[in-house]
C-alpha positions in Angstrom: 83.5 64.3 94.0 82.8 61.3 96.2 79.2 60.1 96.5 77.9 59.6 100.1 74.6 58.2 101.1 72.1 61.0 101.9 72.3 60.7 105.7 76.0 61.0 105.9 76.0 63.7 103.3 73.5 65.8 105.4 75.6 65.1 108.5 78.7 66.4 106.7 76.7 69.5 105.5 75.8 70.0 109.1 79.4 69.9 110.4 80.5 72.2 107.6 78.2 75.0 109.0 80.4 75.1 112.2 83.1 77.8 112.3 86.6 76.7 111.3 85.3 73.2 110.0 86.1 72.6 106.2 84.9 69.8 104.0 87.7 67.4 105.0 87.3 67.9 108.8 83.4 67.7 108.4 83.8 64.4 106.6 86.1 63.0 109.2 83.7 64.1 112.1 80.7 62.6 110.2 82.4 59.3 109.9 83.7 59.4 113.5 80.1 60.1 114.7 78.7 57.2 112.8 81.3 54.9 114.5 80.3 56.1 117.9 78.0 53.9 120.1 74.3 54.6 120.1 74.5 55.7 123.8 77.2 58.3 122.9 75.4 59.5 119.8 72.1 59.9 121.9 74.0 61.7 124.6 75.7 64.0 122.1 72.3 64.8 120.5 70.7 65.3 123.9 73.6 67.8 124.8 73.1 69.7 121.7 69.3 70.0 122.2 69.7 70.8 125.9 72.3 73.6 125.1 70.0 75.1 122.5 66.8 74.9 124.6 67.9 75.4 128.1 70.4 78.3 127.7 69.3 82.0 127.4 70.7 85.4 128.0 70.8 86.8 131.6 68.3 89.7 131.9 70.9 91.8 133.7 74.4 91.2 132.0 73.4 89.4 128.8 75.8 86.4 129.5 74.7 82.9 128.5 73.1 81.1 131.5 70.6 78.5 132.5 69.4 80.5 135.4 68.1 84.1 135.5 70.0 86.1 136.8 73.2 84.3 136.0 75.5 83.0 138.7 77.7 86.0 138.4 75.1 88.7 138.7 73.5 86.8 141.7 76.8 86.3 143.5 76.7 89.0 146.3 80.5 88.5 147.0 81.3 90.1 143.6 82.5 93.7 143.4 79.5 95.7 142.3 81.5 98.9 141.5 83.2 97.6 138.2 81.6 96.3 135.1 83.8 94.5 132.5 82.3 95.0 129.1 83.0 92.2 126.5 81.8 91.3 123.0 80.6 87.7 123.5 79.9 85.2 126.3 83.0 83.4 125.6 85.0 86.4 126.6 83.5 86.2 130.1 84.7 82.6 130.4 88.2 83.6 129.3 88.3 86.3 132.0 86.8 83.9 134.7 89.6 81.4 134.0 92.4 83.7 135.0 90.8 84.4 138.4 92.0 88.0 138.4 88.8 89.9 138.2 85.9 89.8 140.8 83.5 92.4 139.4 80.4 92.2 137.2 80.2 91.7 133.5 78.3 93.1 130.5 78.0 91.1 127.2 77.3 93.3 124.1 76.7 90.4 121.7 78.8 92.0 119.0 80.3 95.4 118.1 79.2 98.5 116.3 80.0 98.0 112.6 78.8 100.8 110.3 80.2 98.8 107.2 78.0 95.9 108.2 75.0 98.0 109.1 75.3 97.3 112.9 74.4 100.3 115.0 74.4 100.7 118.8 70.8 99.8 118.8 71.7 96.4 117.3 73.9 95.4 120.2 73.3 95.2 124.0 74.1 98.9 124.9 70.7 100.1 126.2 70.7 97.5 129.1 74.3 98.7 130.0 73.2 102.3 130.2 70.2 101.2 132.4 72.5 99.4 134.7 74.8 102.3 135.1 71.9 104.5 136.1 70.6 102.2 138.7 73.8 101.2 140.4 76.9 102.1 142.3 79.3 101.4 139.4 82.5 103.5 139.6 84.4 102.0 136.7 83.5 100.4 133.3 86.4 98.4 131.8 86.0 98.1 128.0 87.4 94.9 126.7 86.3 94.8 123.1 88.7 93.3 120.6 91.5 95.2 119.0 89.8 95.5 115.7 88.4 98.6 114.0 84.8 97.7 115.1 86.1 96.9 118.6 87.8 100.2 118.8 84.8 102.1 117.3 82.6 100.4 119.9 85.0 101.3 122.8 85.1 104.9 121.7 81.3 105.1 121.5 80.8 103.6 124.9 83.4 105.9 126.5 81.7 108.9 124.9 78.3 108.1 126.4 79.5 106.8 129.8 82.1 109.5 130.8 79.6 112.3 131.1 78.0 110.3 134.0 81.2 110.8 136.0 82.0 107.0 135.8 85.6 106.1 135.1 86.1 104.3 131.8 89.2 102.2 131.2 90.3 100.0 128.3 92.4 96.8 128.5 96.1 97.4 127.7 97.3 96.5 124.3 100.7 95.5 123.2 103.2 92.6 122.8 102.1 89.2 123.9 104.2 87.3 126.5 106.8 85.3 124.7 106.6 87.2 121.4 109.5 88.7 119.4 109.5 92.4 118.6 110.7 91.7 115.0 107.6 89.7 114.3 105.1 92.3 115.8 103.0 94.4 113.5 103.2 98.2 113.6 99.9 98.7 115.6 100.9 96.1 118.2 104.3 97.8 118.7 102.8 101.3 118.9 100.2 100.1 121.6 103.1 98.4 123.5 105.0 101.6 123.6 101.9 103.6 124.4 101.0 101.2 127.3 104.5 100.8 128.7 104.9 100.5 132.5 107.5 101.7 134.9 109.6 98.8 136.4 
């Protein structure tokens, strides 16, 4: 194993902690960082600190924000009759990019996972229920991921929301645009058939 001076070894260790970054990529990033100008490194460090210090969760929807309430919750032009429920803040960004949805959001910060000891009390469910009691919401769109935990979370939310007379929908599942049927797994194919549309 190669020996690196302690400062660069610690920098490599820091990069390895990031998701999807292995030892080789971390080493490459560390050496790239060392080659950056002092101004760029200082700006990079300031951006990291600012993101950690200045961002927090919106008290209404749970999305990452630097203002409370967040820009989406405070935007009076948004449709307040729908709430789009997602697992993480990055899912809100993905939806906003397509510019097809103009309602409100709710970020759960995870999913229910009995295998990992995560219960409904461990994610942002209570705030969602409070929002539904105090608003004119007519539909909740559940957009958790198509995993066993995502499905369990969706079923749990549907079970507690439907009795309030609020419509609960789930994002359609199926074949991705441009994909071949022969390469699709069984679950994807069955969801594609189940969610078929008339043309």
